[in-house]
N, C-alpha and C positions, 0 to 999 in steps of 0.2 A: 504494499499500500504506499501511495506517495505521500510523504511527509508535508504537513501543512504548517504554514506560518500565518498568525494574526498580526497585521500592522495597523498601527495607530496612524490613520490617514487625515490629512487636512485638507487634500485637494490642490495643494501647491506644487511647484516644481519638484523640491526634494523628495516629498513622500511618494509623489507620482512616479518618479525615477525609481525608488526603492521597490516597487513592485517587480519590475522585471529584473532589477538588479539582484535582489534577493533570490529570485527564481534560478538566475545563472549563478550565483555564487553558492547556493545550497542545493538546488535541484528541486526546491519544495513549491508546492502551490500556495498562492498568496490569498488571504481573505483580507480585504480593506475594510476597516471599521472607522468611521466617521461620527464624532458626538458633538452636539450643538449645546454648548454651555453658555450661549448669548453672546457669541463673538462678532455677529452681525456679518458674517461671510457669505458666500454664496449660498443658493438654494441646496437644499440637502440632495433633492433628486439630481441635480446637475452634478454634484459631487459623486454620487453613487454611479452614474453613468460613466463619468470620467475615468473612476476607478477601474471599471470594467472595460473601458476602451484600452486602458493601459496594460491589461493583462491579468487583472485580478480574477480569480475564478469565482469569487463570491464577493459582494459589497453590501455592507450593513451601515445604515444611518440611523442615529437616534437623537431625537429632539429631547435632551435632558435639562431644558433650561429651569423647569419648576423643580425637578429633582435636584438640580444644583443649587437653586436657592433655598429649598427647604431643609436639605439634608447637609449642606456644606457652608452655604453663606450664614445661614441663621446661627448655627452654633458659634461661628466667628463673631458674631454681632453680640450674642449672649455672652461670650468670653471677653468682649471688648479687646479682640486679638489685634495686636499691633506689634510686629516683630520690630526689636530694637527701638520700641516705644513710638514707631512712626508708620510703618508699612503694613496695610491691612490684607497682606497674605493673598493677594490677587491670583497670581499663578499656581502657588502651592495648593490652594483650595481646589483648583479644578483637576488636578492630577488624579486624586484618589477616585473621583466619579468617572473619569475616562478609564482608569484602571479596573473598575468594576465591569465596564461594558466590554473591555478587551478580554478579560477572564471569562467572562460569560459567553462570548463569542468563540474563544479558543475551547471551551467546553462543549459547547454546542457542535462545532464543526469537526471536533476530534483533532485539533492542532496540538502540536508539542511545543511550539515555540512562540514568543511574542515579540515583536519588532517595534522600536519606536526611533524617531529622528534626531535624538539628542545628541550633543557633542560630549566630549570627555572632560570638559572644563565647567559645566554648570551643574546645578542642582538637580535638574529634571531628571536626568539619568538615574539619580538615586531614588527620586521620588516614584518613578515608574516601575523599576526592577524591584525595590524593596515592598513596594504596594503589591505588585504581582506575587513575588514570592511569599507574601504574608496571606493572600487568599488562595493561592494554588502553588504550593512549593515544588510541586512536579513540574511546572512550566519552565522552560529556558528562555533566555532573554538575549536579544542581539540588537544591536545600534549601528546601522550601517555607516553612518557618518563617522563614527567613533572606530568601529572594529575593522571597517574595510577602507578607511581613509578617503571617503566618499566627498571631496570638495565640491564646492559650487561649480568651479570649471569643468570638473569631471562630469558633474550632473548634466549640465547643459549639453556636453559633447555626446554624451549618452544619450540624452533626449533626441537630439537631432540625428544621430545615427540610426536610431531605432524609430524614428518618424513618430514619436509619442504625440498625442494630442494635448499638448500643455504649452502654454506660452513661455519662452525662454527670454522674457525682457530683463533689462538692466536692473540689478538687485536695488532695492531700497537701501539708502544709506544707514537704516536702522534695523535692528532686530527687534520685533514687535510680537507680544503676546497679549492677547485681550479676551475677555470675557465680560459677563454682565456687571460683575463686582468691580472691575476696573481695567486697566490698561498699563502694560510695563513696556518701557522703551530703553533700549541700551544700544552700544557700540556706535561706530562713526565718529563723528567729532566729540562725542559725550565722553569718549573714552580718556579724553585729556580733561582732568577733573577741575581745571581752571576755567575751561569754557563754559559760559552760561547757556542754559538751553535757550532756544529760539521758540517763536510761535510755531512753527512748521512742525515742531515735535508733537504739539498737542492736537488732540481731536475730540476728546470727552469734555473738555472744559474750555470755556472763553477767557480771554484776557481779564484778569481781575481788576486791572488798573483802568479798564474802559468804565466811563461814568454811566450808570444805569440806575432804575429804581430797585429798591430792596425788595425782598420776596419774604412774606412770613408765612411760617407753615406750622401745624400743629400735627404732631406724631404721637398716635395712641398705641401703647403697648398692652399686651396681656400676658403675663408670666414672661416677660423679656421678649415676646414675639410682636413685631411691628404688625398690627390688624387694621389700622385706619390711618388716613391722611386728610386732615382737614374735616373730619368727620365721616369720610367715605370709606367703606370697607374695601381693604386691597388684600391680595396675597403677598407672600414675602418677595415673589419676582416682581410683582406690580410695584411695591413700595421701593424697591432698589431702581427699578426702571424710571419711577417718576422722579425720584430724588437724583438720579443720575441727570436727568434733563434740567430740573430746577436749580440744583446746586451746582450743576456744571455749567449753567448759564451765568451763574455769580462767580465762576473761576475757583469754586471750592474743590479741595481734593489733589491738588498738585503738591507732589513730594519730589524732591531731588535730594538724594542720599547716596552717600558711599556705604554700602553694608558688608557683612560679613558673611561669605557664602560657606556653604557647608564643606566644600573641597578644600577650604583654608586660604582662599584667596580673597581680596576685598575687590568689589565691583561698584562701579558708578551706576545708578538707576535712576530712571526718571518715571514716576507713577503718577495716574491719574485715578482717582477713585472718589469721585463726588458722592455718590449715592452711600458707598461705604461709611466714608468719614462723617456724613450727616447722620446716619443711623447709629454709629457708634458713639458719637458725641452726644445724641439724644438718649442713647441707653445708659451711658456711664451718668448723666445727670440725674435719671429717673431712679438708678441704683443709690446715688448720694441721698435721695429722700426715702427710700423704702428698705434699704439693707442695714441691718444691725451692725454697728461699728467694728466690733471683732471679726465677724464674717466678711465684711467689707475689705478689712486690712488684710486677711489671709486670701481673699479672693484676687487681689491684686498679685500676689506672688504666684497664684495658680496661673492667672492669666498669662504671664510673662512664659511660664513654662509651656503652657498649651500652645502658645504661637511657635516657641522654639520647635516643639514637637512636629507641628504641623508643617512648618518651613523646612525642616530637616527630613520630611518624607515619611514620618512615622505616625500617620493617620491611624492605621490599623493597628498600633502598638497597645499593649496591656496598659500602660501608663496613661496614655492618652484616653483609652475607654474609660479608666478609673476616674480621670479629672472631668470627663464629660458628666459622670454621675454627679460629682460636687458642683459643676457649674449649674446642672439643671435644678439641684436643689436651691442653690443661692438665688436663682431666679423665680422661686415660687411665689413671691411677693411684689415682683417687679412689674406693677401694673399701673397705668395712669396715662397722663397727656404731658408731654413736653412742647412748649411753644419755642420756636427758634426764628431768628432774622438771619436769612441768607443774603450776603451782600460783602462786596470787596474781597473775596476769596475766603470768608470766614463763615462759619455755622456758629452763630452766638445765641445761647440759651438766654430767654427772657421770661420764662414762666414755667412752673410745675404745678401738677395737681394730681393727687392720688387718695383714694380710699384706703390704700395700704401705707399711708405716709406715717414716717415716725417723727416727723416734725411736727412739735407741739407749740403753737403760738403762745399760750399763756407760760411755758417755760422759757421761751426764747425772749419774750418782750422785755424791755427795760421800762416800759410804761406801766401805768395803773393796771392792775389785773395779773402782775406778775406773781406766780404761784412758786416759782423757785425759791427753796428756803437758803437764802445767803449765809445764815447763820452756821450751816454745816460745812462751810467751805473751808474755814480755818483748820478744823480737825482733820479733814480730808487731806488737806496739804500736808500736815504734819506726818500722818501715815504714809501718805504716797512717797513722801521724800525721806522717810526714816532710813532706809537702808544706804542711801547715798550719803546722809548726815553721818552715819555710824562709820562708813568707809573714809569719809573725810577727816573725821576726827582721828581715826588710826593713822592716816597718812601724813596728817599735820604733826601729830606726837612724834613720827621719826624723822622728820626734816629738822 
């Protein structure tokens, strides 16, 4: 029986060339699998037909936009997940959902190997291969660009020699990955970290310096899930899409950073994530109102670790699964409304209300009606500072 390889297929030059390239290098039949995670690319049926025209024996396409939003973006929102306190995990969130579809296709078609188009320098090779081995340890992985030195020049020459139905136009100066949660841009002149990004880099966001009217929005959450915008019920996907447009129109969500890659190098990345940043900002503020202090403090530690695990490709790991349980519990009371002004590149919270609120006006006020017993403060301070006071007395006696 002929071996079969499942290929993560985008419809572009490199993965289209991979179909026949893999067949020639391995003698295997290739099944192409394309997954729509809101990257706003070509029609899925066009992509499917192209894969078949390039030599795939089977081609599957999946509209996974709601699956991606509900199962991957939402957990990141509830975790306030920001890698290195800034990056909302745009690319790393999409990899595990793609991996699930690749593994399912491999099992359906009796494939022994899964292929992807990653290089040997980036994080995605790890995310794909660790994810695949976590779900199906029996599957092998290959990466033609990495394993067979398939450079772009070789890919273009191969496509022309084989008369593949794929455009071989001049490459964009940037390497771009995008989905509904955001857009990642790297390479080209951005590799000189002294160079400032130019407006041509951006697609999801408008220039925040341009004068325009502010946009006020009210986001409603139920147990950490965005369920309405300005009183209109929305799905998670709809919430992200609407805020991509509204926050993006105000230039919100632009991130220019040098980040620590898993493989040990630093990389300059430019991100756009208007909907993600708006939703995480709103969710963080609602947590400030509804989550008890010690739980909130500990959750911030969990959030950082959760983001690192996802960035590092460990979505399916036991620790990530365990932290998911903690985050779900911590979101039990994160319900209510957050009002924000979107303007000038910033999402600014201006109002909060919740039936689950821990904010007590009568305890917080300094005016008439204050119910806080200030007479207890002196004794509290004495006890709270007692251990430091004793240590200071000891240390002073030795000096």
